[in-house]
N, C-alpha and C positions, 0 to 999 in steps of 0.2 A: 860311279862309272863315268869316265871322261869320253865324250864323243866329239869328233870333229867332222863337220859337214861342209864340203866344198861344193858350191853351186855356181855353175856357169850359165849366164843368161846371154844368149847371142842374138843380135839383131842383124839378119842378112841385109845386104846392100848398104851397110853402114859400118863405121869403124868402131861403133860402141860395143864394148864387151865388158860386162860387169862381173867381177869376181867377188863373191860374198863368202867370207869365212866366219863361221859361227862356231864358237867354242862354249860349251855349256855342260853343267853337271845334270845328268838325267837320272833323277831319283824320285820322280813323281808317280803316284799310283794311277792305274788306268781309270779313266772316267766311267761312270755308270752308263750302261747301254741306253737306258731310257728312264727319265725322271718326270713325274707329274708335279706341277706346282699347285698352290692352294686354289687357283682358279680352274684347275682341271686341264691346263695346257701341257702338252707333251714336249719335253726337251731332249734332244739327242744329237749326236754327231753323225749317226747313221753310217758308221764305217765298219760295223760288225757283220756285214754281209757284202758279197761282191755284186755291185750294181752301180747305178749312176752316181750316188753320193761318194762311193769309194773311188770311182774313176775320177770324179771331180777333185777329190782330195789328193789323189796321186799326181794329177796335173798341176794343182796349186802348190803342192809340196816341192815338185821339181822346179817350179818357178821361183821358189824362195819364200812362200807364205809361211808364217811361223806355226800355225795351228789349224786344225780342220775347221770347216764351217760349222755353225750351230743352227739347228733347225728347231723352230718352235711351232708346234701344230695345235690347232683348235678345231675340234669337230663340232658341228652344229647341224640343225635341221632347217631347211628353207622350203616352205610350202610342202612340208611333209617328206622332203627328199634329203637324205643324209649328204652333208657337204663337209669339206675340211679346208681350212685356210692355214697355209704354212708360210712363215717368215724366215728367210735364210740370211744369216749375218756371219761375218768373219772378222778376224783381226786384220788390220791393215798390213800391207806389204812393207818391208823395211825400206823400200824405195818407192813410196806412193806416187811420186811424180811420173814413173814409168809404168805403173800397174794400177789400172782403174778398179774401183770397187765393183764387186759382183753381187752385192746385196739386192734382194728382190723379195716379192711376195706373190704367191700363186694360190689358186683355188682348185681343188679337185674333189674327189668323192670321199676317200678315207685317208688316214694317215699314211699307210704304206704306199699308196699310189701317188699321193701329193708330194711326199718326200722325193720320189723319183722325178716327178715333173719339175720340181724346184731345181734339183741338181742338173737335169738335162738342159733346162733353160739357162742355168748359170754356165754350163759348158759352152753353149752357143754364144753366150755373151762374152766369155773368156776368149774364144777364138775370134770373135768379131773385134773386140777391143785390143787384142794383142796379136794382130796379124803378122807382124815381122817376127815375133818370138816363136810362133807356132808353125810357120811356113815349112820348116824342115823337121818338124816333130811328128811322131805317129798320130797324135791327136788332130793334126791338120786335116785329116780326111773325115773328121766328124762332120756330118751333114749340117748345112746351114738351114735356117728356117725357110728360106726361099731357094728353090733349086737353081734359079738363075742368078744367085748372088755372085757378083764379080770377084769378090775376095775369095770365096770358096772355090770358084772355078780356077782362080789363079793358084790356090794352094794345091788343088788336085793336079795341076800341071807339073808339080815337083815329085810325082810318084816314082819317077825314074831314080831320083836320089834315094828315096826310101827303100826301093827294091835293092839297090846296090849296097847301101851302107847301113840300113836299119831294118832289114827285112823281118828278123825275128821279133823285134819290138813292135813293128807295125802290125804283124799278124796277131800278136798277143793282144794289142789294144783293140784291134778290129773284133776279135772274138769276145773280149770283155764287153764291148759296146753292143754287139749282137745279142749276147746273153742278157744284158741290161734292158735292151729294147723288148726282147721276148718277155721278160719279167713284167715290164710296165704294161705291155699289151694284155698279158694274162690278168693282171690286177684290174685293169680297166674293164676287161671283159666280165670279170666277176662282179664289179660294181654295176655295170650295165645290166647284168642278169638280175641283180637285186632290185635295181630301179624298175626293170620290166615286170618283175614279180610284184613289186609294190603297186605299180600302175594297174596290173591285172586285178590285184586284190581290191584296189580302190574302185575299179570299173565294176567289179562284181558287187561291191557294196552299194554303189550308185544304182545299179540295175535292181538290186533287192529293195532299196528304198523307193525307187520308182514304182515297183510292183506293189509295195505297201501303200504308196500314195494312191495308185489306181484302185486298189481294193477299198481304201478309205473313201475315195470319191464315189465308188459304186455303192458303198454302204450308206454314205450321206444321201445319195440319190434315192435309195430305198426309204430312208427315214423321211426325206422331204415328201415322197409320195404318200407315206403313211400320214404325215401331218396334213397334207392336202385332203386326204380322205376323211380324216377326223374333223377338219374344218368344215367340209361339206356336210358331214353328219350333224355337226353342231349347228350349222345354219338351218338344216331341216328341222331340228328340234326346236330352235328358236322360233321358226315359222309356225310350228305346231302350237307352241306355247302362246304365240301372239294370237292365233286363231281361237284357241280356247279362251283366251282372255277377252276377246271380242264377243264370243258367244256368251260368256258369263256376264259381261257388262250389258248385253242386249236383254238378258233375262231380268 
């Protein structure tokens, strides 16, 4: 099947307009949703559900990136707490001079929430690094890490254009982002519930061990008292024996 994709990348306030024409034969099989390597690390493109990874790929695809990002996740335990480290990589843009790398590494609780954190962080990075390209795009309203970020405040100033010219796309993107944020909050709430449960269990175990230690201390105290009583009794018997020995010697 022959597909032709025409991508326009426009930079407001400049005369730079890049038109990228891609002609290719699309006959590739769909990639596996999730694959584990020999070291137990999870590999996925995370595009099989609607959330931050799929939003990120939608934005990157519209910008001309050739393929979805790849997420490699490694779950581990740190001081008894479940943790996950995810590394996000992607193929470079055909025009790398104008589009910076979004690759990053983040740490979360589980694979499902750390994937979301990685994609959300990459979206922030995309909007920060490509201010001119996203200013008049629906994703321009995606919140910045800091609410007083001047670039974000400037982008929000173009909402009138979005209302008049791209209202449906903006509403659709806003709904997707709200759903993704709700999903992330739900996943993080579940992770925190598990952490609180583990902490409560650990606290109960510590209390039980403290009670056992207190019982052992009390038992040791009793044994020490018994030893002292027997030592005293032994001293009395030794004194009696010494007296008898003196009497025997005197005779």
